[in-house]
N, CA, C and O atoms as a Tinker XYZ file with bonds, in Angstrom:
   488  protein
     1  N      0.824000   -1.192000    0.000000    73     2
     2  CA     0.000000    0.000000    0.000000    64     1     3
     3  C      0.866000    1.253000    0.000000    63     2     4     5
     4  O      0.585000    2.233000   -0.690000    81     3
     5  N      1.939000    1.186000    0.806000    73     3     6
     6  CA     2.833000    2.325000    0.904000    64     5     7
     7  C      3.501000    2.611000   -0.445000    63     6     8     9
     8  O      3.692000    3.773000   -0.805000    81     7
     9  N      3.860000    1.555000   -1.197000    73     7    10
    10  CA     4.493000    1.721000   -2.504000    64     9    11
    11  C      3.522000    2.356000   -3.500000    63    10    12    13
    12  O      3.947000    3.130000   -4.357000    81    11
    13  N      2.245000    2.046000   -3.404000    73    11    14
    14  CA     1.244000    2.618000   -4.305000    64    13    15
    15  C      1.099000    4.117000   -4.036000    63    14    16    17
    16  O      1.048000    4.915000   -4.972000    81    15
    17  N      1.035000    4.493000   -2.779000    73    15    18
    18  CA     0.905000    5.909000   -2.419000    64    17    19
    19  C      2.144000    6.683000   -2.888000    63    18    20    21
    20  O      2.014000    7.773000   -3.444000    81    19
    21  N      3.328000    6.134000   -2.669000    73    19    22
    22  CA     4.558000    6.791000   -3.120000    64    21    23
    23  C      4.564000    6.893000   -4.642000    63    22    24    25
    24  O      4.964000    7.925000   -5.180000    81    23
    25  N      4.139000    5.868000   -5.339000    73    23    26
    26  CA     4.078000    5.893000   -6.801000    64    25    27
    27  C      3.113000    6.952000   -7.313000    63    26    28    29
    28  O      3.423000    7.669000   -8.265000    81    27
    29  N      1.925000    7.056000   -6.674000    73    27    30
    30  CA     0.936000    8.059000   -7.077000    64    29    31
    31  C      1.477000    9.465000   -6.820000    63    30    32    33
    32  O      1.331000   10.348000   -7.666000    81    31
    33  N      2.098000    9.678000   -5.668000    73    31    34
    34  CA     2.678000   10.986000   -5.361000    64    33    35
    35  C      3.804000   11.353000   -6.327000    63    34    36    37
    36  O      3.913000   12.508000   -6.741000    81    35
    37  N      4.636000   10.387000   -6.687000    73    35    38
    38  CA     5.714000   10.640000   -7.647000    64    37    39
    39  C      5.125000   10.994000   -9.011000    63    38    40    41
    40  O      5.614000   11.899000   -9.687000    81    39
    41  N      4.080000   10.281000   -9.412000    73    39    42
    42  CA     3.418000   10.559000  -10.681000    64    41    43
    43  C      2.826000   11.976000  -10.689000    63    42    44    45
    44  O      2.965000   12.702000  -11.674000    81    43
    45  N      2.168000   12.364000   -9.597000    73    43    46
    46  CA     1.601000   13.708000   -9.495000    64    45    47
    47  C      2.693000   14.782000   -9.519000    63    46    48    49
    48  O      2.519000   15.840000  -10.124000    81    47
    49  N      3.815000   14.502000   -8.857000    73    47    50
    50  CA     4.924000   15.459000   -8.856000    64    49    51
    51  C      5.474000   15.641000  -10.270000    63    50    52    53
    52  O      5.795000   16.759000  -10.672000    81    51
    53  N      5.582000   14.560000  -11.014000    73    51    54
    54  CA     6.069000   14.647000  -12.401000    64    53    55
    55  C      5.084000   15.434000  -13.261000    63    54    56    57
    56  O      5.495000   16.277000  -14.058000    81    55
    57  N      3.798000   15.169000  -13.108000    73    55    58
    58  CA     2.771000   15.884000  -13.875000    64    57    59
    59  C      2.825000   17.378000  -13.560000    63    58    60    61
    60  O      2.758000   18.201000  -14.473000    81    59
    61  N      2.945000   17.736000  -12.284000    73    59    62
    62  CA     3.041000   19.144000  -11.897000    64    61    63
    63  C      4.292000   19.797000  -12.478000    63    62    64    65
    64  O      4.226000   20.920000  -12.978000    81    63
    65  N      5.421000   19.112000  -12.419000    73    63    66
    66  CA     6.664000   19.664000  -12.952000    64    65    67
    67  C      6.552000   19.894000  -14.462000    63    66    68    69
    68  O      6.985000   20.929000  -14.966000    81    67
    69  N      5.981000   18.944000  -15.169000    73    67    70
    70  CA     5.800000   19.098000  -16.620000    64    69    71
    71  C      4.831000   20.246000  -16.905000    63    70    72    73
    72  O      5.071000   21.040000  -17.815000    81    71
    73  N      3.751000   20.342000  -16.149000    73    71    74
    74  CA     2.775000   21.416000  -16.346000    64    73    75
    75  C      3.378000   22.793000  -16.118000    63    74    76    77
    76  O      3.181000   23.699000  -16.928000    81    75
    77  N      4.116000   22.959000  -15.014000    73    75    78
    78  CA     4.749000   24.241000  -14.736000    64    77    79
    79  C      5.836000   24.560000  -15.771000    63    78    80    81
    80  O      6.001000   25.714000  -16.167000    81    79
    81  N      6.562000   23.551000  -16.198000    73    79    82
    82  CA     7.590000   23.760000  -17.227000    64    81    83
    83  C      6.972000   24.210000  -18.548000    63    82    84    85
    84  O      7.496000   25.103000  -19.214000    81    83
    85  N      5.865000   23.589000  -18.920000    73    83    86
    86  CA     5.180000   23.966000  -20.166000    64    85    87
    87  C      4.639000   25.389000  -20.068000    63    86    88    89
    88  O      4.736000   26.158000  -21.025000    81    87
    89  N      4.074000   25.739000  -18.929000    73    87    90
    90  CA     3.557000   27.101000  -18.745000    64    89    91
    91  C      4.691000   28.113000  -18.844000    63    90    92    93
    92  O      4.539000   29.141000  -19.505000    81    91
    93  N      5.815000   27.846000  -18.205000    73    91    94
    94  CA     6.968000   28.735000  -18.267000    64    93    95
    95  C      7.450000   28.894000  -19.712000    63    94    96    97
    96  O      7.741000   30.005000  -20.155000    81    95
    97  N      7.531000   27.783000  -20.438000    73    95    98
    98  CA     7.994000   27.838000  -21.832000    64    97    99
    99  C      7.032000   28.642000  -22.697000    63    98   100   101
   100  O      7.476000   29.424000  -23.538000    81    99
   101  N      5.740000   28.471000  -22.514000    73    99   102
   102  CA     4.762000   29.224000  -23.298000    64   101   103
   103  C      4.800000   30.704000  -22.955000    63   102   104   105
   104  O      4.673000   31.543000  -23.847000    81   103
   105  N      4.972000   31.043000  -21.682000    73   103   106
   106  CA     5.085000   32.450000  -21.287000    64   105   107
   107  C      6.316000   33.093000  -21.921000    63   106   108   109
   108  O      6.241000   34.222000  -22.406000    81   107
   109  N      7.436000   32.393000  -21.922000    73   107   110
   110  CA     8.656000   32.913000  -22.534000    64   109   111
   111  C      8.471000   33.070000  -24.044000    63   110   112   113
   112  O      8.905000   34.065000  -24.626000    81   111
   113  N      7.829000   32.088000  -24.675000    73   111   114
   114  CA     7.570000   32.169000  -26.117000    64   113   115
   115  C      6.702000   33.378000  -26.426000    63   114   116   117
   116  O      6.995000   34.135000  -27.351000    81   115
   117  N      5.638000   33.561000  -25.658000    73   115   118
   118  CA     4.730000   34.683000  -25.885000    64   117   119
   119  C      5.450000   36.010000  -25.700000    63   118   120   121
   120  O      5.307000   36.907000  -26.531000    81   119
   121  N      6.218000   36.151000  -24.628000    73   119   122
   122  CA     6.927000   37.396000  -24.348000    64   121   123
   123  C      7.945000   37.704000  -25.447000    63   122   124   125
   124  O      8.062000   38.850000  -25.881000    81   123
   125  N      8.670000   36.700000  -25.891000    73   123   126
   126  CA     9.684000   36.905000  -26.922000    64   125   127
   127  C      9.061000   37.281000  -28.256000    63   126   128   129
   128  O      9.576000   38.158000  -28.950000    81   127
   129  N      7.965000   36.634000  -28.626000    73   127   130
   130  CA     7.391000   36.833000  -29.948000    64   129   131
   131  C      6.308000   37.894000  -30.025000    63   130   132   133
   132  O      6.077000   38.447000  -31.100000    81   131
   133  N      5.648000   38.194000  -28.938000    73   131   134
   134  CA     4.530000   39.136000  -28.981000    64   133   135
   135  C      4.590000   40.216000  -27.911000    63   134   136   137
   136  O      3.821000   41.174000  -27.970000    81   135
   137  N      5.462000   40.090000  -26.960000    73   135   138
   138  CA     5.545000   41.062000  -25.878000    64   137   139
   139  C      6.513000   42.184000  -26.207000    63   138   140   141
   140  O      7.188000   42.165000  -27.237000    81   139
   141  N      6.567000   43.130000  -25.339000    73   139   142
   142  CA     7.476000   44.252000  -25.503000    64   141   143
   143  C      7.030000   45.407000  -24.633000    63   142   144   145
   144  O      6.065000   45.293000  -23.878000    81   143
   145  N      7.731000   46.513000  -24.741000    73   143   146
   146  CA     7.373000   47.668000  -23.925000    64   145   147
   147  C      6.094000   48.334000  -24.421000    63   146   148   149
   148  O      5.714000   48.199000  -25.584000    81   147
   149  N      5.444000   49.050000  -23.519000    73   147   150
   150  CA     4.248000   49.814000  -23.875000    64   149   151
   151  C      4.654000   51.179000  -24.407000    63   150   152   153
   152  O      5.562000   51.821000  -23.879000    81   151
   153  N      3.978000   51.608000  -25.448000    73   151   154
   154  CA     4.139000   52.949000  -26.001000    64   153   155
   155  C      2.764000   53.586000  -26.084000    63   154   156   157
   156  O      1.758000   52.903000  -26.274000    81   155
   157  N      2.733000   54.889000  -25.941000    73   155   158
   158  CA     1.484000   55.636000  -25.977000    64   157   159
   159  C      1.549000   56.654000  -27.109000    63   158   160   161
   160  O      2.600000   57.237000  -27.376000    81   159
   161  N      0.413000   56.862000  -27.773000    73   159   162
   162  CA     0.344000   57.833000  -28.846000    64   161   163
   163  C     -1.043000   58.436000  -28.919000    63   162   164   165
   164  O     -1.986000   57.947000  -28.297000    81   163
   165  N     -1.150000   59.492000  -29.679000    73   163   166
   166  CA    -2.438000   60.128000  -29.954000    64   165   167
   167  C     -2.579000   60.194000  -31.470000    63   166   168   169
   168  O     -1.700000   60.717000  -32.155000    81   167
   169  N     -3.675000   59.668000  -31.990000    73   167   170
   170  CA    -3.917000   59.708000  -33.432000    64   169   171
   171  C     -4.224000   61.160000  -33.799000    63   170   172   173
   172  O     -5.230000   61.723000  -33.370000    81   171
   173  N     -3.348000   61.745000  -34.591000    73   171   174
   174  CA    -3.504000   63.160000  -34.929000    64   173   175
   175  C     -3.748000   63.400000  -36.406000    63   174   176   177
   176  O     -4.150000   64.497000  -36.796000    81   175
   177  N     -3.514000   62.406000  -37.224000    73   175   178
   178  CA    -3.689000   62.606000  -38.659000    64   177   179
   179  C     -4.358000   61.418000  -39.306000    63   178   180   181
   180  O     -4.579000   60.382000  -38.679000    81   179
   181  N     -4.674000   61.590000  -40.569000    73   179   182
   182  CA    -5.322000   60.520000  -41.312000    64   181   183
   183  C     -4.349000   59.377000  -41.573000    63   182   184   185
   184  O     -3.140000   59.569000  -41.700000    81   183
   185  N     -4.927000   58.181000  -41.648000    73   183   186
   186  CA    -4.145000   56.995000  -41.959000    64   185   187
   187  C     -3.915000   56.926000  -43.459000    63   186   188   189
   188  O     -4.626000   57.555000  -44.244000    81   187
   189  N     -2.923000   56.160000  -43.837000    73   187   190
   190  CA    -2.703000   55.861000  -45.238000    64   189   191
   191  C     -3.428000   54.549000  -45.526000    63   190   192   193
   192  O     -3.112000   53.516000  -44.937000    81   191
   193  N     -4.398000   54.598000  -46.430000    73   191   194
   194  CA    -5.134000   53.414000  -46.827000    64   193   195
   195  C     -4.258000   52.666000  -47.823000    63   194   196   197
   196  O     -4.052000   53.133000  -48.943000    81   195
   197  N     -3.745000   51.513000  -47.423000    73   195   198
   198  CA    -2.772000   50.819000  -48.268000    64   197   199
   199  C     -3.320000   49.585000  -48.953000    63   198   200   201
   200  O     -2.548000   48.825000  -49.537000    81   199
   201  N     -4.618000   49.357000  -48.906000    73   199   202
   202  CA    -5.173000   48.256000  -49.672000    64   201   203
   203  C     -6.232000   47.474000  -48.938000    63   202   204   205
   204  O     -6.643000   47.812000  -47.828000    81   203
   205  N     -6.659000   46.411000  -49.602000    73   203   206
   206  CA    -7.682000   45.522000  -49.056000    64   205   207
   207  C     -7.142000   44.108000  -49.097000    63   206   208   209
   208  O     -6.558000   43.685000  -50.094000    81   207
   209  N     -7.338000   43.381000  -48.011000    73   207   210
   210  CA    -6.907000   41.987000  -47.936000    64   209   211
   211  C     -7.989000   41.194000  -47.224000    63   210   212   213
   212  O     -8.387000   41.543000  -46.113000    81   211
   213  N     -8.459000   40.153000  -47.840000    73   211   214
   214  CA    -9.503000   39.287000  -47.289000    64   213   215
   215  C    -10.745000   40.090000  -46.898000    63   214   216   217
   216  O    -11.394000   39.787000  -45.897000    81   215
   217  N    -11.067000   41.094000  -47.676000    73   215   218
   218  CA   -12.271000   41.871000  -47.437000    64   217   219
   219  C    -12.135000   42.984000  -46.423000    63   218   220   221
   220  O    -13.076000   43.758000  -46.242000    81   219
   221  N    -10.986000   43.095000  -45.746000    73   219   222
   222  CA   -10.771000   44.158000  -44.763000    64   221   223
   223  C     -9.759000   45.157000  -45.315000    63   222   224   225
   224  O     -8.754000   44.779000  -45.917000    81   223
   225  N    -10.043000   46.419000  -45.098000    73   223   226
   226  CA    -9.108000   47.470000  -45.487000    64   225   227
   227  C     -8.013000   47.550000  -44.445000    63   226   228   229
   228  O     -8.277000   47.400000  -43.252000    81   227
   229  N     -6.799000   47.783000  -44.878000    73   227   230
   230  CA    -5.779000   48.005000  -43.872000    64   229   231
   231  C     -5.213000   49.404000  -44.002000    63   230   232   233
   232  O     -4.987000   49.933000  -45.091000    81   231
   233  N     -5.000000   49.966000  -42.839000    73   231   234
   234  CA    -4.541000   51.335000  -42.689000    64   233   235
   235  C     -3.193000   51.322000  -42.001000    63   234   236   237
   236  O     -2.932000   50.489000  -41.132000    81   235
   237  N     -2.341000   52.251000  -42.396000    73   235   238
   238  CA    -1.026000   52.343000  -41.785000    64   237   239
   239  C     -0.819000   53.740000  -41.194000    63   238   240   241
   240  O     -1.239000   54.750000  -41.759000    81   239
   241  N     -0.169000   53.755000  -40.057000    73   239   242
   242  CA     0.118000   54.987000  -39.336000    64   241   243
   243  C      1.585000   54.990000  -38.944000    63   242   244   245
   244  O      2.117000   53.968000  -38.511000    81   243
   245  N      2.231000   56.117000  -39.092000    73   243   246
   246  CA     3.553000   56.333000  -38.512000    64   245   247
   247  C      3.348000   57.378000  -37.431000    63   246   248   249
   248  O      3.139000   58.557000  -37.718000    81   247
   249  N      3.411000   56.936000  -36.193000    73   247   250
   250  CA     3.031000   57.773000  -35.055000    64   249   251
   251  C      4.222000   58.104000  -34.171000    63   250   252   253
   252  O      5.043000   57.238000  -33.869000    81   251
   253  N      4.312000   59.366000  -33.759000    73   251   254
   254  CA     5.250000   59.731000  -32.699000    64   253   255
   255  C      4.653000   59.156000  -31.420000    63   254   256   257
   256  O      3.516000   59.467000  -31.065000    81   255
   257  N      5.411000   58.331000  -30.743000    73   255   258
   258  CA     4.927000   57.638000  -29.548000    64   257   259
   259  C      5.944000   57.796000  -28.436000    63   258   260   261
   260  O      7.099000   58.153000  -28.669000    81   259
   261  N      5.490000   57.522000  -27.218000    73   259   262
   262  CA     6.347000   57.672000  -26.041000    64   261   263
   263  C      6.235000   56.433000  -25.164000    63   262   264   265
   264  O      5.146000   55.899000  -24.953000    81   263
   265  N      7.383000   55.987000  -24.656000    73   263   266
   266  CA     7.332000   54.881000  -23.705000    64   265   267
   267  C      6.926000   55.431000  -22.340000    63   266   268   269
   268  O      6.674000   56.628000  -22.203000    81   267
   269  N      6.863000   54.576000  -21.347000    73   267   270
   270  CA     6.371000   54.985000  -20.030000    64   269   271
   271  C      7.285000   55.997000  -19.344000    63   270   272   273
   272  O      6.875000   56.655000  -18.387000    81   271
   273  N      8.535000   56.125000  -19.833000    73   271   274
   274  CA     9.467000   57.104000  -19.276000    64   273   275
   275  C      9.463000   58.412000  -20.060000    63   274   276   277
   276  O     10.193000   59.342000  -19.718000    81   275
   277  N      8.644000   58.488000  -21.109000    73   275   278
   278  CA     8.555000   59.704000  -21.909000    64   277   279
   279  C      9.563000   59.784000  -23.036000    63   278   280   281
   280  O      9.728000   60.846000  -23.637000    81   279
   281  N     10.247000   58.677000  -23.339000    73   279   282
   282  CA    11.219000   58.649000  -24.429000    64   281   283
   283  C     10.471000   58.500000  -25.758000    63   282   284   285
   284  O      9.644000   57.603000  -25.924000    81   283
   285  N     10.777000   59.395000  -26.694000    73   283   286
   286  CA    10.067000   59.438000  -27.980000    64   285   287
   287  C     10.611000   58.420000  -28.968000    63   286   288   289
   288  O     11.816000   58.178000  -29.037000    81   287
   289  N      9.691000   57.823000  -29.740000    73   287   290
   290  CA    10.062000   56.924000  -30.825000    64   289   291
   291  C      8.934000   56.931000  -31.855000    63   290   292   293
   292  O      7.759000   57.018000  -31.497000    81   291
   293  N      9.293000   56.841000  -33.119000    73   291   294
   294  CA     8.280000   56.724000  -34.159000    64   293   295
   295  C      7.906000   55.253000  -34.290000    63   294   296   297
   296  O      8.770000   54.398000  -34.482000    81   295
   297  N      6.620000   54.968000  -34.186000    73   295   298
   298  CA     6.116000   53.597000  -34.234000    64   297   299
   299  C      5.231000   53.451000  -35.458000    63   298   300   301
   300  O      4.383000   54.300000  -35.732000    81   299
   301  N      5.438000   52.361000  -36.192000    73   299   302
   302  CA     4.626000   52.059000  -37.371000    64   301   303
   303  C      3.510000   51.104000  -36.954000    63   302   304   305
   304  O      3.771000   50.028000  -36.416000    81   303
   305  N      2.279000   51.504000  -37.203000    73   303   306
   306  CA     1.106000   50.700000  -36.839000    64   305   307
   307  C      0.349000   50.361000  -38.108000    63   306   308   309
   308  O     -0.013000   51.256000  -38.873000    81   307
   309  N      0.104000   49.078000  -38.343000    73   307   310
   310  CA    -0.673000   48.612000  -39.483000    64   309   311
   311  C     -1.892000   47.894000  -38.925000    63   310   312   313
   312  O     -1.760000   46.933000  -38.168000    81   311
   313  N     -3.069000   48.357000  -39.296000    73   311   314
   314  CA    -4.288000   47.861000  -38.674000    64   313   315
   315  C     -5.324000   47.498000  -39.730000    63   314   316   317
   316  O     -5.615000   48.295000  -40.622000    81   315
   317  N     -5.880000   46.294000  -39.626000    73   315   318
   318  CA    -6.957000   45.834000  -40.506000    64   317   319
   319  C     -8.281000   46.173000  -39.847000    63   318   320   321
   320  O     -8.590000   45.665000  -38.769000    81   319
   321  N     -9.079000   47.046000  -40.503000    73   319   322
   322  CA   -10.330000   47.515000  -39.914000    64   321   323
   323  C    -11.306000   47.898000  -41.012000    63   322   324   325
   324  O    -10.951000   47.989000  -42.187000    81   323
   325  N    -12.531000   48.116000  -40.602000    73   323   326
   326  CA   -13.530000   48.623000  -41.532000    64   325   327
   327  C    -13.395000   50.122000  -41.743000    63   326   328   329
   328  O    -13.780000   50.638000  -42.793000    81   327
   329  N    -12.850000   50.830000  -40.752000    73   327   330
   330  CA   -12.681000   52.282000  -40.852000    64   329   331
   331  C    -11.395000   52.662000  -40.130000    63   330   332   333
   332  O    -10.912000   51.911000  -39.283000    81   331
   333  N    -10.833000   53.836000  -40.463000    73   331   334
   334  CA    -9.597000   54.249000  -39.780000    64   333   335
   335  C     -9.831000   54.537000  -38.299000    63   334   336   337
   336  O    -10.967000   54.712000  -37.856000    81   335
   337  N     -8.750000   54.582000  -37.555000    73   335   338
   338  CA    -8.837000   54.917000  -36.136000    64   337   339
   339  C     -9.336000   56.352000  -35.975000    63   338   340   341
   340  O     -9.119000   57.202000  -36.838000    81   339
   341  N     -9.996000   56.596000  -34.868000    73   339   342
   342  CA   -10.585000   57.903000  -34.587000    64   341   343
   343  C     -9.484000   58.924000  -34.292000    63   342   344   345
   344  O     -8.615000   58.695000  -33.450000    81   343
   345  N     -9.537000   60.051000  -34.999000    73   343   346
   346  CA    -8.573000   61.123000  -34.741000    64   345   347
   347  C     -8.823000   61.660000  -33.333000    63   346   348   349
   348  O     -9.961000   61.923000  -32.944000    81   347
   349  N     -7.746000   61.815000  -32.587000    73   347   350
   350  CA    -7.823000   62.271000  -31.208000    64   349   351
   351  C     -7.802000   61.137000  -30.198000    63   350   352   353
   352  O     -7.751000   61.384000  -28.993000    81   351
   353  N     -7.842000   59.882000  -30.678000    73   351   354
   354  CA    -7.832000   58.731000  -29.772000    64   353   355
   355  C     -6.431000   58.519000  -29.204000    63   354   356   357
   356  O     -5.436000   58.647000  -29.918000    81   355
   357  N     -6.363000   58.195000  -27.918000    73   355   358
   358  CA    -5.109000   57.835000  -27.271000    64   357   359
   359  C     -4.988000   56.318000  -27.312000    63   358   360   361
   360  O     -5.931000   55.603000  -26.973000    81   359
   361  N     -3.823000   55.833000  -27.727000    73   359   362
   362  CA    -3.597000   54.394000  -27.809000    64   361   363
   363  C     -2.455000   53.982000  -26.902000    63   362   364   365
   364  O     -1.460000   54.692000  -26.759000    81   363
   365  N     -2.621000   52.816000  -26.293000    73   363   366
   366  CA    -1.545000   52.141000  -25.570000    64   365   367
   367  C     -1.189000   50.934000  -26.424000    63   366   368   369
   368  O     -2.029000   50.062000  -26.648000    81   367
   369  N      0.056000   50.876000  -26.904000    73   367   370
   370  CA     0.481000   49.820000  -27.822000    64   369   371
   371  C      1.584000   48.980000  -27.192000    63   370   372   373
   372  O      2.427000   49.497000  -26.459000    81   371
   373  N      1.572000   47.689000  -27.479000    73   371   374
   374  CA     2.681000   46.805000  -27.127000    64   373   375
   375  C      3.521000   46.683000  -28.392000    63   374   376   377
   376  O      3.024000   46.264000  -29.437000    81   375
   377  N      4.799000   47.051000  -28.293000    73   375   378
   378  CA     5.674000   47.079000  -29.460000    64   377   379
   379  C      6.780000   46.051000  -29.286000    63   378   380   381
   380  O      7.605000   46.151000  -28.378000    81   379
   381  N      6.783000   45.062000  -30.174000    73   379   382
   382  CA     7.799000   44.017000  -30.176000    64   381   383
   383  C      8.940000   44.453000  -31.089000    63   382   384   385
   384  O      8.698000   45.045000  -32.141000    81   383
   385  N     10.175000   44.169000  -30.700000    73   383   386
   386  CA    11.338000   44.590000  -31.484000    64   385   387
   387  C     11.304000   44.056000  -32.910000    63   386   388   389
   388  O     11.721000   44.750000  -33.837000    81   387
   389  N     10.816000   42.841000  -33.098000    73   387   390
   390  CA    10.841000   42.238000  -34.424000    64   389   391
   391  C      9.525000   42.369000  -35.180000    63   390   392   393
   392  O      9.536000   42.537000  -36.400000    81   391
   393  N      8.405000   42.297000  -34.492000    73   391   394
   394  CA     7.109000   42.287000  -35.166000    64   393   395
   395  C      6.403000   43.634000  -35.163000    63   394   396   397
   396  O      5.353000   43.777000  -35.790000    81   395
   397  N      6.945000   44.606000  -34.484000    73   395   398
   398  CA     6.291000   45.905000  -34.409000    64   397   399
   399  C      5.142000   45.871000  -33.409000    63   398   400   401
   400  O      5.234000   45.214000  -32.372000    81   399
   401  N      4.068000   46.577000  -33.720000    73   399   402
   402  CA     2.922000   46.649000  -32.805000    64   401   403
   403  C      2.189000   45.311000  -32.840000    63   402   404   405
   404  O      1.673000   44.902000  -33.880000    81   403
   405  N      2.150000   44.636000  -31.696000    73   403   406
   406  CA     1.469000   43.339000  -31.632000    64   405   407
   407  C      0.077000   43.452000  -31.030000    63   406   408   409
   408  O     -0.758000   42.572000  -31.239000    81   407
   409  N     -0.183000   44.514000  -30.290000    73   407   410
   410  CA    -1.532000   44.746000  -29.770000    64   409   411
   411  C     -1.650000   46.208000  -29.370000    63   410   412   413
   412  O     -0.653000   46.888000  -29.125000    81   411
   413  N     -2.880000   46.669000  -29.310000    73   411   414
   414  CA    -3.128000   48.036000  -28.871000    64   413   415
   415  C     -4.521000   48.107000  -28.278000    63   414   416   417
   416  O     -5.374000   47.258000  -28.536000    81   415
   417  N     -4.728000   49.133000  -27.482000    73   415   418
   418  CA    -6.048000   49.407000  -26.935000    64   417   419
   419  C     -6.203000   50.906000  -26.797000    63   418   420   421
   420  O     -5.234000   51.617000  -26.532000    81   419
   421  N     -7.424000   51.388000  -26.978000    73   419   422
   422  CA    -7.676000   52.802000  -26.771000    64   421   423
   423  C     -7.786000   53.045000  -25.278000    63   422   424   425
   424  O     -8.442000   52.286000  -24.565000    81   423
   425  N     -7.138000   54.113000  -24.803000    73   423   426
   426  CA    -7.178000   54.474000  -23.385000    64   425   427
   427  C     -7.669000   55.906000  -23.251000    63   426   428   429
   428  O     -7.664000   56.682000  -24.207000    81   427
   429  N     -8.084000   56.226000  -22.061000    73   427   430
   430  CA    -8.527000   57.588000  -21.760000    64   429   431
   431  C     -7.311000   58.447000  -21.414000    63   430   432   433
   432  O     -6.263000   57.934000  -21.022000    81   431
   433  N     -7.465000   59.735000  -21.563000    73   431   434
   434  CA    -6.389000   60.665000  -21.224000    64   433   435
   435  C     -5.937000   60.465000  -19.778000    63   434   436   437
   436  O     -4.746000   60.574000  -19.487000    81   435
   437  N     -6.853000   60.178000  -18.886000    73   435   438
   438  CA    -6.527000   59.985000  -17.470000    64   437   439
   439  C     -5.694000   58.720000  -17.222000    63   438   440   441
   440  O     -5.078000   58.588000  -16.164000    81   439
   441  N     -5.670000   57.789000  -18.190000    73   439   442
   442  CA    -4.894000   56.557000  -18.049000    64   441   443
   443  C     -3.445000   56.710000  -18.496000    63   442   444   445
   444  O     -2.643000   55.797000  -18.297000    81   443
   445  N     -3.097000   57.839000  -19.093000    73   443   446
   446  CA    -1.738000   58.050000  -19.575000    64   445   447
   447  C     -0.794000   58.301000  -18.402000    63   446   448   449
   448  O     -1.163000   58.995000  -17.455000    81   447
   449  N      0.426000   57.746000  -18.450000    73   447   450
   450  CA     1.414000   58.092000  -17.428000    64   449   451
   451  C      1.706000   59.596000  -17.493000    63   450   452   453
   452  O      1.627000   60.198000  -18.564000    81   451
   453  N      2.035000   60.190000  -16.371000    73   451   454
   454  CA     2.282000   61.633000  -16.317000    64   453   455
   455  C      3.362000   62.085000  -17.299000    63   454   456   457
   456  O      3.237000   63.141000  -17.920000    81   455
   457  N      4.419000   61.286000  -17.439000    73   455   458
   458  CA     5.498000   61.670000  -18.350000    64   457   459
   459  C      5.038000   61.682000  -19.803000    63   458   460   461
   460  O      5.590000   62.418000  -20.621000    81   459
   461  N      4.043000   60.883000  -20.129000    73   459   462
   462  CA     3.506000   60.818000  -21.488000    64   461   463
   463  C      2.435000   61.877000  -21.675000    63   462   464   465
   464  O      2.386000   62.537000  -22.713000    81   463
   465  N      1.587000   62.042000  -20.687000    73   463   466
   466  CA     0.484000   63.009000  -20.784000    64   465   467
   467  C      1.011000   64.413000  -21.047000    63   466   468   469
   468  O      0.397000   65.177000  -21.792000    81   467
   469  N      2.144000   64.756000  -20.443000    73   467   470
   470  CA     2.729000   66.084000  -20.646000    64   469   471
   471  C      3.065000   66.331000  -22.115000    63   470   472   473
   472  O      3.062000   67.476000  -22.568000    81   471
   473  N      3.352000   65.272000  -22.855000    73   471   474
   474  CA     3.776000   65.410000  -24.250000    64   473   475
   475  C      2.626000   65.219000  -25.249000    63   474   476   477
   476  O      2.659000   65.780000  -26.344000    81   475
   477  N      1.613000   64.432000  -24.878000    73   475   478
   478  CA     0.541000   64.131000  -25.816000    64   477   479
   479  C     -0.679000   65.036000  -25.686000    63   478   480   481
   480  O     -1.362000   65.304000  -26.675000    81   479
   481  N     -0.953000   65.504000  -24.482000    73   479   482
   482  CA    -2.146000   66.298000  -24.247000    64   481   483
   483  C     -1.842000   67.748000  -24.603000    63   482   484   485
   484  O     -0.848000   68.327000  -24.163000    81   483
   485  N     -2.720000   68.308000  -25.405000    73   483   486
   486  CA    -2.516000   69.703000  -25.835000    64   485   487
   487  C     -3.279000   70.658000  -24.984000    63   486   488
   488  O     -3.220000   71.867000  -25.208000    81   487
């Protein structure tokens, strides 16, 4: 009986170790391929309509953006949408070194870091 309990516990320990290892590997993969620092921008001009693919129009923006410390960088954003982004919208973007903007969300002016708000808010 004691050998069965030890065997079951060893099996569970192996399953847990494999599960945690897989989670760690997937988190590292995601961070490397899709993660990156956050940048903030304000849409101030019209997008360049660069074509249609699979029925969706894609728009491109070259935006002056700021990281959370207020350091400026020009970020290229390519977005597949039915309409261009709203002029005056504040965006928080995740920028990957190799893939560029991997995700973005519209944020309110009050959500901007102080170092960024000083530069984006007119």
